N, C-alpha and C positions, 0 to 999 in steps of 0.2 A: 400402598403401605398403610397399615392400620395405625390408629393413634396409640398413645402410650398407655391407655387404660384398657385396651381391648384384650380379651382372652381368647380370641379366635386366631388360629395359626395364620401368620402373615403369608399372603399369596395363596391361601387355600382355595379362595373362590374366584379370583380374578386373573390368575395366571401370572407369569413373570412380569415384574415391573423393575425397571432399572433404578438402582439405588442412587441417591443424590448426596449432596454435601453432608446432610445430617447423618445419614447412615455411615458414611466414611469417617466422620468425626467420632461417632459412637464406636466404630471399629477400632480406632486408635486408642480410645479409652479402654476397650476390652483387652487390648494387647498388654496393658500394664500388669493386671493380675496374672495373666498367663506367663509373662516373663518372670515375675517374682516367684510363682509356684514352681516353675522349672528350675530357677536359681536355688531355691531352698533345698533341692536334692543334694547340692554340693557346697552350700554356703558354710558348712562347719569344718571343711577340710583343714583350714589353717587356724581356726579358732580353738581347736581341741586342746593344745598345750596351755593356753591361757585359761580355758574353762577348768582344766584339771588343777591348775595352780590355785584357782580361786574357790572352786566348789568342792574339790577333793572327792570326786566320784569314785566308787569302787569300779573294778573292771567290768562287772555286769552292768552297772549303771551307765558307764561310758558307752557300752555297746547299745544300750537302749536309747541314749541321747541321740545317737546316730540313726538307729534303725526304726524307731517308733513312728517317725514321720512317714516314711515310705510304706510301712506295714499298714498303718491306719488308712492312708490314702488309697492303697491298692484294695484293701478290704471293703471300702465303702463306695467305690466308684459305681458299681452297678446299682446300689441302693440309691445314691444321690441322683444318678441319671434318671431313674424311674420316678423318683420323688419330684424332680424338676418338671417332668411331663405332667404331673398331677397338680402341683401347687403353683406352677408358673416358673419359667426359667429365670426371668429377671428377679423375681422375689427371692428365689433360692440363691442366685448370684449375690445379691445384696446382703442376704443373711450370712453367706459364706465370707464375704468381704469384711463384715463386722467382726465375725469370729476370728478371721485371719489377723485383722489388725489388733484386736484385743489380745490374742495369744502372742503376737509379736512383741507387744509391750510387756506382757508378763514374762516372756522368755528373756527379754533384754535386761530386766532387773531381777531375774531369779536369784534367790539367795541360798538355794540348795539344789542338789542334783535332782531330787524328787520333783521340785517345782519346775525345773527345766524340762524334765521328761514329760510332765503333765502338759506343759505349754506346747511342746513339740507334738504331742498327741492331738491337741486341739488344732494346731496348725495343719495336721494331716486331715482332720475333719473338714476344715475350711478349704483346703486344697482339693478335696474330693468333690466339693460343691462347685468350685470355681472352674475346674478343667472341663467337665462335660457341659457346664452351663455356657461357657464362652463359645464352644463349637456349636451347640444347639442354637444359640442366638444368631450366630453367623448364618445358619441354615434358614432362619426365618427372616433375617434382614436382607439377605442377598438372594432374591428369587431368580434373577437373571443368571443363567448358567455360566456365562463368561466372567461376569463380575464375581460370582461365588468362587470360581476356580482361582481367580487372582487373589481373593481374600484368603482362601485356604492355603495358597502357596506362601503368603506372608506368615500366616499362622504357623505353618510347619517350620519356617525358618526361625521364627521367634522361639518356638519350643526347643528346637535343636541348639540354638545359640545360647539360650538361657543357662543350660547346664554348665557349659564351659565358662560363661561369664561369672557364674556364682562363685566358683573357686577363686578366680582372680580378685573379685570384689572382696571376698573374705580376707585374702592376704593383704590387700591394700588397707582395708579398714582396721584390721587387727594391728597392723604395723603402726598406724597413726592414732588410733583411738583404743577403746577397750572392747572386749569381745562382744558385749551386748549390742554394739553398733551394727553388727551384721543383721540383726533383727529390726532395728529401728528404721532401716531404709525401706521397709515395707509400708510404713505408716502413711507417707504422703500419697503413694499410689492408691492405697485403699481408701483414704479420705477423698481423693479425687473421684474415685469410682462411686462412692456413696453419695457424693454431691451431684455428679453429672448423670449417673446411671438412671435415676428416676425420670430425668428430663429427656435424655437422648435414646434410651433403650426401649424398644417395644416389649410389652408383656405378651407372652404366648404360652399356651398349654393345651393339653389334650382336652377337648370339650366334653368327652365322655370316657373318663379314665377307668371307671369301675372302682371297686374296693381295693385298697392297698394290701398287698400280700405280705403282711408283717412277718409271718414265720419264715419266709424266704430270706429275710435280712440276716439273722444269725447264721442261717444255713449257708448263705453265700460267703460269709466271712470265714467260717470254719472250713470252707472249701478252698478259698483263695490263700489265706494266711499261712497254713502249714506248707503249702507247695512253694510259695515265695520264700519262706524261711529256709526250707531245705535247699532250694536251688541257690540261694545266696551264700549259704555256708559251705557248700561242697567245694568251691574253688580253693578256699583257704584251708579247710579242715579235712578234705578228702571225703570219700564215700563211707562216712561213719554210719553205723546202723541207725542211730538216732535220726539222721537227716533222711535216710531212705524210708524209715517208718513214717516220718513226718510227711514226706511227699505222698506216700501210699495212702495215709489217712486222709490227706487233702483230696486226693483223687476219688476216694470212696465217697466223701461228702459231696464232691462235685457231681458224681453219678446220681446221688440222692437229690441234689439240687435240680439237675436236668429232668429227672423223673417228675418232680413236683411242678416244674414249669410246663411240662407237657400235659399234666393232668389238671392243673388249676384253671379256674374260670377267668381270673384276672391275674396272670402270672407277672412276676417282676420283669422277666425277659420273655416276651411273646415269641414262641417258636416261629411264627410266620415272618417275623423280622429277619431271622437268619436265612429264610428261604427267599428273601427279596433278591431282585435282579443284581447280581454281582456282590452282594453284601458278604457272603461267606468267603469267596476268594479274596476280597479285600482284607478281611480279618486275618486270614492265613498268611498272605503275602506281607502284611504289615508286621505280623509277629516275626517272620523270617528276617525282615529288614532290621527290626529292633535287636534281634538276636545278633546279627552281624556287627552292628555298630557298638553295642555294649560289650560284646565279646572281644572286640578289638581294643576298646578303650581301656580295659583292665591291663592290657599289655603295654600300650603306648605310655600311659601315665607312669607305670613302674619303670619302663625303659628310660624315660627322661630323667627320673630321679635316681634310680638304683644302678643303672648301667652307665649312663653318661655322667652321673654325679651332680646334676643340677640341683640347686636348692628348691624347696617346694614352691616358693613364689616365682622363681625363674622358670620352673617347669610349667607352672600355670600360665605364665605370660607367653611362653613358647607355644602352649597348646591353643592359644587364641588364634594363631596364624591360620589354621585350617578353616576358621570362620570366614576368611576371605572367599574360599570356595563356595561357602553357603550363600554369600551375597551374590555370586555369579550364577549359581544353580537355579535360584528362584526365578529371576527374569528370563533366563535361557529356556527354562521349562515352559514358562508362560508364552514365550514367542513360538515355541514348537507347537503348542496347543492351538494358538491363534492361526497358525499356518496350516492347520488341518491334520497334523500328525495324530494318528489314532492312539488312544490311551494305552492299549497293549504294548505298542512300540515304545512309548515313553517310559512306562514302568519297566519293561524288559531292558531298555537302554540304561535305566538307573541301576538295575542289578548288574549289568555288564560293567558299569563304572565302578561299582563296589568290588566286583571281581578283579578289576584292574588295580584298585587300591590295595586289596589283599595281596595281589601278585607283587606289588612294590614292597610290601612288608615282608614278603617271603625272600627278598634279596638282601635284607639288612645284615650288617655285621655289628660289632660292638662299638662302632663309632660312625653311626649313620644318621645324624640328626636330621638333615634335610630330606633324606629318603623317607624317614618315618613321618615327618610332618607332611610331606607330599602325599604319601599313602593315606594318612588319616584325612587329609583334605579331600582327596578323591572319593574316599568312602563317604564322607559327610555330604559331598556333592550329590552322589547317587542316592543317599538317604532322603534328601530334601525333594528331589525329583519324584522318588517313589511315594513318599508320604503325601505330598500335595495331591497326587492323582488318586491314591487309594482313599484318602479322606473324602475327596470330592465324590468319588464313585459311591462310597458307602453312604454318605449323607444324602446324596441325590437319590439313591435307591430306597432309602428309608422314608416311610410316611412322615410328614412334617410333624404330626402329633406325637411321634415317637423319636423326635430328634435327640432328646436328652438321653434316652435309653441307648440309641445307636451310638452316640458319642462316647458314652461310658464304656460300651463294649470295645470300641476302638482304643480307648485309653487303656483298658484292661489288657488287650492284646499286646500293647506296647510294654506294659509292666511285665507280663509273662515272658515276652520275647527277650527283654533285657535280662531278666533273671536266668532264663534258659541259656542265653549266650554266655553269661559269666560262668555258668555251671559246665556247659559242654566244651566251649573253647578253652576256658580256664583249666578244666581237667586235662584236656589234651596237652596244653602247654606244661602243666605240672608233671604229667606222666613223662614227657620227653625230658624235662629238667632232671628228674630223679634218675632216669636212665643214663643221662649223660654225665652225672656226677660220679666220680670214681668212688669205689668202695672204701678206699683209704681215707676219704674225707670224713670229718666229724659227723656223727649221725644227725645232729640238729641241722647242720649246713646242707645236708642232702634233702631236707624237706622243702624249703622255699628259698628264694634269693634273699628275702628279708632276714631269714634265720642265718643265712651265710654271712650277711653283712655284720650282724651282731657277733657271730662267732669269730669272724676275722679280726674284729676290733680288739679281741682279747688274746690274740696270738702274737708271737714275736714278729717283728717287721717283715722279714722275708717270707715266713710261713703264712702270715696274714695276707700279704699281697698276692701270693701264689693262689691261695684259696679264693680270694676275691676275683682274680682273673678267670679262674676255672668256673666259678659260679656265674659270672657274667656271661661267659661264653655259652654255658649250659642254658641259661635263661634265654639268650638270643636264639639258640637252636630251637628251644621250645616255642618261642614266639613265631619262628618261621614255620614250624609244624602246624601250629594253630592257624596261621595265615593261609597255609595250603588247604587245610580243611575248610576254612571260611570261604576261600575262593571257589572250591568245588560246590559248596552249598548254595552260594548266591548265583553261580552259573546255572545250576539246576533250577533255581527260582526264576531266573531270566527266561528259561525255556517254558516253565510252567505259566509265567505271566503272559508270554506271547500267545500261548495256546488258549488259556482260559479266558483272558480278557478280550481277545479278538473274536472268540465265539460269542461273547456277550454283545459285541458291537459297541459303538460309541454314541451315547445319547446326549452329548452336550450340544444342544441345538437352541 
């Protein structure tokens, strides 16, 4: 292990070295920012009414308060991953922690919607530095394949659980404190990272990075952001021409970005990285897994609140139960790997578990709380098994000097997969819902279940109750249809994983 001031990739010269107490302590410190960054995706779920009452944002401003964090994070992932390889992953991590902490303080005490939007944007910048840096540092701290696989398994569980935990913490804090408290919880963890990071974390970077490809930075952002925007809007607004054009424009700029990467002397994303042993299959399979999880999540959250009638906080607390499956999946996957089960079988088994979870969701009725929670739990279990193995495969196949770039591509595939899942499965569910709603129902109620709830509230008792029952049944039917589509998709992914990863062989030695 190199000392804390070295700029040579750890393990680059001497081969695998087993990590000791220092590295595992540093790993625990790294998990704090990872948890908070993943929580910030959902931390505003229950704070919105209080923010609206206090800051009086317009409808557009309220949307930006929610979306700016994810948009900035997704748009800058590739840039920050490549930048970390050049300036040093620890340095970038600490800079990101300082930015994240400062932006959290600004957001907590924001006195206007504009200030809160700006603070959330800076949080997105900080998050874009923290996520790839934590994974890249894992690659350099854990050179022993077995220890690295174990660390990445925990990393995957923390990332998956953080999103669910964020909404629950939001509800609890807002109920007992003011809305700004959802941001203040970031400060102790960032302070601890800034204090202990320079002592515990090794510095590592590419010793010969070449010139930084600055023109690729805006080009990557205009390639990513329009696609993410269009995919996220389609489930709720439908295939509006604006969103289709947005996706098309993003794909056009993506083609220009790829062309520049192939022609450039020092590209932001080296094409050779994508040709690494198993890297491309890992990206594709990771995208499919994220698609499945996020595509199912948009239905389960609505089901708990709008079909079963649970309060937002109660729905969030119920949604924590599937996290029990996550706690089981990580150690079980590690045991399978230790006993010599090949990676292709583990990943394929994870997709089979996801298919089983979707199959359970395909059996639900309008009063199936435990079936929904079990299905979501099995899905999460499969996701953790898949993620831990694919991250390990991708990071092991990437050169250590490109660890930041590799991790940013993995995170980018997760972002795209999640947006694609909401668009594809969400559109299937919406199409079935609209088909199931009778033509005699009010036009607004035929659009979405949320619109039906609002419409039913303004109808006389019997008519409102009848419309509500019909809409809930239609939504449940749509959810079953989306679950069937999801089951078919992940079953095909299981087959693809078994074939592609077994051909690669298993290099954990």
